[in-house]
C-alpha positions in Angstrom: -22.3 -15.4 -7.2 -24.1 -19.2 -7.0 -26.7 -19.9 -9.0 -29.1 -22.1 -7.9 -29.0 -25.5 -9.3 -31.9 -27.2 -11.2 -33.8 -30.1 -9.8 -31.7 -32.4 -11.9 -28.9 -31.4 -10.9 -29.4 -32.0 -7.2 -30.5 -35.4 -7.7 -26.7 -37.6 -8.1 -28.1 -40.9 -9.1 -29.7 -39.4 -12.3 -26.2 -37.5 -13.0 -26.5 -34.5 -11.3 -23.4 -32.7 -9.6 -22.2 -31.8 -6.3 -21.6 -28.6 -5.1 -17.4 -28.7 -4.8 -17.3 -26.6 -1.4 -19.8 -29.4 0.1 -17.9 -32.6 -1.9 -16.7 -34.1 1.7 -19.0 -34.7 5.0 -17.2 -31.4 6.1 -17.1 -28.1 4.2 -13.8 -28.1 1.8 -14.9 -23.5 2.4 -14.9 -24.5 6.7 -11.4 -26.4 6.3 -9.6 -24.0 4.2 -11.0 -22.1 6.6 -9.3 -23.2 9.7 -6.1 -24.1 8.0 -5.8 -20.4 7.1 -6.4 -19.5 11.0 -3.6 -22.2 12.5 -1.0 -20.8 9.7 -2.2 -16.9 10.8 -1.7 -18.0 14.3 1.7 -19.1 13.6 2.6 -15.8 11.6 1.2 -13.4 14.0 1.9 -15.2 17.1 5.1 -17.8 17.1 6.9 -15.5 13.9 6.0 -12.3 15.0 5.1 -11.6 11.6 2.0 -10.1 9.8 -0.8 -12.3 7.7 -3.3 -11.2 5.2 -6.3 -13.8 6.0 -8.6 -11.6 3.0 -5.8 -13.2 0.9 -6.2 -16.2 1.5 -10.1 -16.5 1.9 -9.7 -14.9 -1.7 -7.1 -17.2 -3.1 -9.5 -19.9 -1.6 -12.5 -18.8 -3.3 -11.3 -18.7 -6.9 -9.8 -22.0 -6.1 -13.2 -23.7 -5.1 -14.7 -21.7 -7.8 -12.3 -22.7 -10.5 -12.8 -26.4 -9.4 -16.4 -26.2 -9.7 -15.9 -24.8 -12.9 -13.8 -28.3 -14.4 -16.3 -30.3 -12.0 -19.0 -29.5 -14.9 -17.1 -29.6 -17.5 -16.1 -32.7 -16.3 -19.4 -34.0 -16.4 -20.1 -32.1 -19.7 -17.7 -34.7 -21.6 -19.0 -37.9 -18.6 -15.3 -38.2 -17.5 -15.1 -39.6 -14.1 -11.9 -39.2 -12.4 -11.8 -35.5 -10.9 -9.0 -33.4 -9.1 -10.5 -32.4 -6.4 -7.1 -31.6 -4.2 -7.0 -27.0 -3.7 -3.2 -26.3 -4.4 -2.3 -23.0 -2.1 0.3 -22.9 -0.3 -1.1 -20.2 2.9 2.2 -19.2 4.1 2.5 -16.5 1.0 0.3 -14.6 2.2 2.5 -13.8 5.5 5.7 -12.6 5.7 7.1 -8.9 6.6 7.9 -8.5 3.0 4.3 -9.1 1.3 3.5 -5.8 3.5 4.4 -1.9 3.4 5.1 -0.8 7.3 2.9 2.7 7.9 3.8 3.6 11.5 4.0 2.5 14.6 2.0 3.9 17.6 2.3 3.3 21.2 0.1 1.7 23.9 -0.8 3.5 26.4 -3.0 2.0 29.7 -3.5 3.2 33.2 -1.7 1.1 36.2 -1.6 1.9 39.6 1.9 2.9 41.4 2.3 3.7 44.2 -1.1 4.6 44.9 -1.9 6.8 42.3 -3.3 6.1 38.4 -0.7 6.7 36.1 -0.5 6.7 32.3 2.6 4.2 31.3 3.4 3.4 28.0 3.4 -0.5 27.7 4.2 -1.2 24.1 3.5 -0.6 20.4 1.1 -0.9 17.5 3.4 -1.9 14.3 0.3 -1.0 12.1 0.9 -3.0 8.2 -0.8 -2.2 4.6 -1.2 -5.9 2.4 0.8 -4.6 -0.6 -2.1 -6.9 -2.4 -5.0 -6.0 -1.2 -4.7 -2.4 0.7 -6.1 -4.2 4.3 -5.0 -2.8 7.4 -3.4 -4.5 10.6 -2.1 -4.0 13.4 0.4 -5.9 15.3 0.6 -6.1 19.3 4.4 -5.9 20.6 4.8 -5.3 25.1 7.8 -3.6 25.9 9.4 -6.9 27.0 9.2 -8.1 23.2 10.3 -4.7 21.9 13.7 -5.1 24.0 14.2 -8.9 23.3 14.2 -8.0 19.9 16.7 -5.3 20.4 19.7 -7.3 22.4 18.7 -10.2 19.6 20.2 -7.1 16.8 22.5 -6.2 19.1 20.7 -2.2 19.4 21.5 -2.6 23.4 24.2 -4.5 25.0 23.5 -7.1 27.7 24.5 -6.3 31.1 
């Protein structure tokens, strides 16, 4: 959806403008993706809750488009002060309340037990669908994690 800039717009010394996505030495979109990946890792591996990367990337793209419009309006009004900060709370795209739990699927792997190959259940996939964008997210839980969850919730007494 980007339009190509004219030659006058490309030349910054003659009053052209710089695309907000590339306003620093580093790409603003790439910096936002780095932030998204760290928050996503925290949700999925530390908190063990689903996180919708698609919704977060969509919000970043909308914010960049909004900032680009603001820059163009400021240039038309010949104003020099432009706020180029992102106002995105990346944590709002994660958590169990943002997702609908669809089902759980068992993870079956072949293990070598007493010299024989046997299929054993090693964990579960918990399948979620985002309520906002309907993207499908699967999270893998090993049996050891599921057992500690049961102990913490009081479903299995500690022996």
